[in-house]
C-alpha positions in Angstrom: -15.9 -88.6 83.8 -15.0 -91.1 86.5 -16.7 -94.5 86.7 -16.1 -96.4 89.8 -16.3 -100.0 88.6 -18.9 -101.4 91.0 -19.7 -97.8 92.1 -21.3 -95.0 90.3 -19.5 -91.6 90.8 -19.2 -89.4 87.8 -16.9 -86.4 87.9 -14.6 -84.3 85.8 -10.9 -85.1 85.5 -8.8 -82.1 86.3 -5.0 -81.3 86.4 -3.9 -83.1 89.5 -0.5 -83.1 91.3 1.3 -86.3 92.3 -0.8 -88.7 94.2 -1.4 -92.5 94.4 -4.2 -94.7 95.6 -5.2 -98.4 96.0 -7.3 -98.9 93.0 -6.1 -99.5 89.4 -7.0 -96.5 87.1 -7.9 -96.9 83.5 -7.9 -93.7 81.4 -9.7 -93.4 78.0 -9.1 -90.2 76.1 -12.1 -89.2 74.1 -10.6 -85.9 72.6 -7.6 -83.5 73.0 -4.4 -84.3 74.8 -3.7 -85.6 78.3 -0.3 -85.4 79.8 0.4 -88.1 82.4 3.4 -88.8 84.6 3.7 -92.1 86.3 6.8 -92.7 88.5 8.7 -89.9 86.8 8.0 -91.2 83.3 6.1 -88.8 81.1 3.3 -89.8 78.6 1.3 -87.9 76.1 -2.1 -89.4 75.4 -4.5 -88.4 72.5 -8.0 -89.2 71.4 -8.8 -92.9 71.5 -5.8 -93.9 73.7 -6.1 -96.2 76.6 -3.7 -96.0 79.6 -3.6 -97.9 82.8 -2.1 -96.7 86.2 -1.4 -99.5 88.7 -2.2 -99.4 92.3 0.1 -97.3 94.4 2.1 -95.8 91.5 2.7 -92.1 92.1 1.3 -90.2 89.2 -0.1 -86.8 88.1 -2.2 -85.3 85.2 -2.0 -82.3 83.1 -5.3 -81.8 81.5 -5.7 -79.1 78.8 -8.8 -79.1 76.6 -9.4 -82.8 76.6 -12.1 -85.2 77.5 -11.2 -88.3 79.4 -13.3 -91.1 81.0 -11.5 -92.4 84.0 -12.3 -95.8 85.3 -11.4 -96.9 88.9 -11.1 -100.6 89.3 -11.3 -101.4 93.0 -10.4 -105.0 92.6 -10.5 -105.8 96.4 -14.2 -104.9 96.5 -15.4 -107.9 94.5 -12.6 -110.2 94.0 -11.2 -110.6 97.6 -11.4 -114.5 97.5 -9.7 -114.7 94.1 -7.0 -112.0 94.8 -6.3 -112.8 98.5 -2.5 -112.4 99.0 -1.9 -111.7 95.4 -0.4 -108.6 93.7 -1.0 -107.8 90.1 0.5 -105.2 87.8 -0.4 -104.4 84.3 1.2 -102.7 81.4 -1.4 -101.1 79.1 -0.6 -98.1 77.0 -2.3 -98.4 73.8 0.1 -95.9 72.1 2.9 -98.4 72.5 0.9 -101.6 72.5 1.3 -104.3 70.0 -2.1 -105.6 71.1 -4.3 -103.4 68.9 -7.2 -105.9 68.7 -7.0 -106.5 72.5 -7.2 -102.7 73.2 -10.3 -102.5 71.0 -11.8 -105.4 73.1 -11.1 -103.4 76.3 -12.7 -100.3 74.8 -15.8 -102.4 73.9 -16.0 -103.7 77.5 -15.7 -100.2 78.9 -18.5 -99.0 76.7 -20.7 -101.8 77.9 -19.8 -101.0 81.5 -20.9 -97.4 81.0 -24.1 -98.5 79.5 -24.8 -100.7 82.5 -23.4 -98.5 85.3 -26.3 -97.8 87.7 -27.2 -94.4 89.1 -25.7 -93.4 92.4 -28.8 -94.6 94.4 -28.8 -98.1 92.8 -26.9 -101.1 93.5 -24.4 -102.5 90.9 -26.2 -104.7 88.4 -25.4 -108.2 87.5 -24.1 -107.0 84.1 -21.7 -104.5 85.9 -20.0 -107.4 87.7 -19.9 -109.5 84.5 -18.2 -106.8 82.5 -15.8 -106.0 85.3 -14.8 -109.7 85.5 -14.4 -109.7 81.8 -12.3 -106.6 82.0 -10.0 -108.2 84.6 -9.7 -111.3 82.5 -8.6 -109.3 79.5 -6.1 -107.3 81.6 -4.7 -110.6 83.1 -4.5 -112.4 79.8 -3.0 -109.6 77.7 -1.6 -106.9 79.8 0.0 -108.5 82.8 3.4 -106.8 83.5 6.4 -109.1 83.0 7.7 -110.7 86.2 11.1 -108.8 86.1 9.0 -105.5 86.2 7.1 -106.4 89.2 7.8 -105.5 92.8 7.9 -108.5 95.0 4.6 -109.0 96.7 4.5 -108.3 100.5 3.9 -111.2 102.8 0.2 -111.5 103.8 0.9 -110.1 107.4 3.0 -107.2 105.9 0.3 -106.4 103.3 -2.4 -106.5 106.0 -0.4 -104.0 108.1 0.2 -101.9 105.0 -3.6 -101.7 104.4 -4.2 -100.8 108.0 -1.7 -98.0 107.7 -3.3 -96.7 104.4 -6.7 -96.9 106.0 -5.5 -94.9 109.0 -3.8 -92.3 106.8 -6.9 -92.0 104.6 -9.1 -91.4 107.7 -6.7 -88.9 109.2 -5.3 -87.2 106.1 -6.4 -83.7 107.6 -4.7 -84.2 110.9 -1.2 -82.9 111.5 0.4 -86.4 111.6 4.1 -87.0 111.6 6.1 -90.1 110.7 6.7 -90.6 114.3 2.9 -90.4 115.1 2.2 -93.1 112.4 5.2 -95.3 113.4 4.1 -95.2 117.1 0.5 -96.1 116.3 1.5 -99.2 114.5 4.6 -100.1 116.7 7.0 -99.7 113.9 10.3 -97.9 113.7 10.4 -94.7 111.6 13.0 -96.1 109.2 10.9 -99.2 108.7 7.8 -97.1 108.0 9.7 -95.0 105.6 11.0 -98.1 103.6 7.6 -99.5 103.5 6.2 -96.3 101.8 9.2 -95.6 99.7 
């Protein structure tokens, strides 16, 4: 199942090859085993495990007889004024976490978010926003990645360009684009574009 926080899409999680995306992804395993690879590191998750995948991290899943709820946290959609120009990374893997009680609190918040997630035709409720903010508060308080693990944030102008490139690629992913096409569209050199998406 997928819950878009401040959205309402529900779908089945399947085995998926390497990919990345803008949103933060939070996995909660209900039963069975889930094999996740993030930036070439392998993790095996079991029932009652929580695992967070940060924005733009290359990752894949191997799903075999397991039930997983996948939460997509689109932080930019409702926190643009609070997050402007900031880059956050989290380290949440309940199998290796010393924060057992804090993981339990996250699970309780996720349960409440499911309870208050509106149907696809409805707008997000006030409670959806409240629980999403509480979740982000918990993540920032207990699961922020250490400074030395973080990639230096891009300058605001570089981040804006990066976002425009991602939006363009998302809109034209079926088109036969080359690096030269994309670099030319945004007036960049091919080596610079390659370095940006390394």
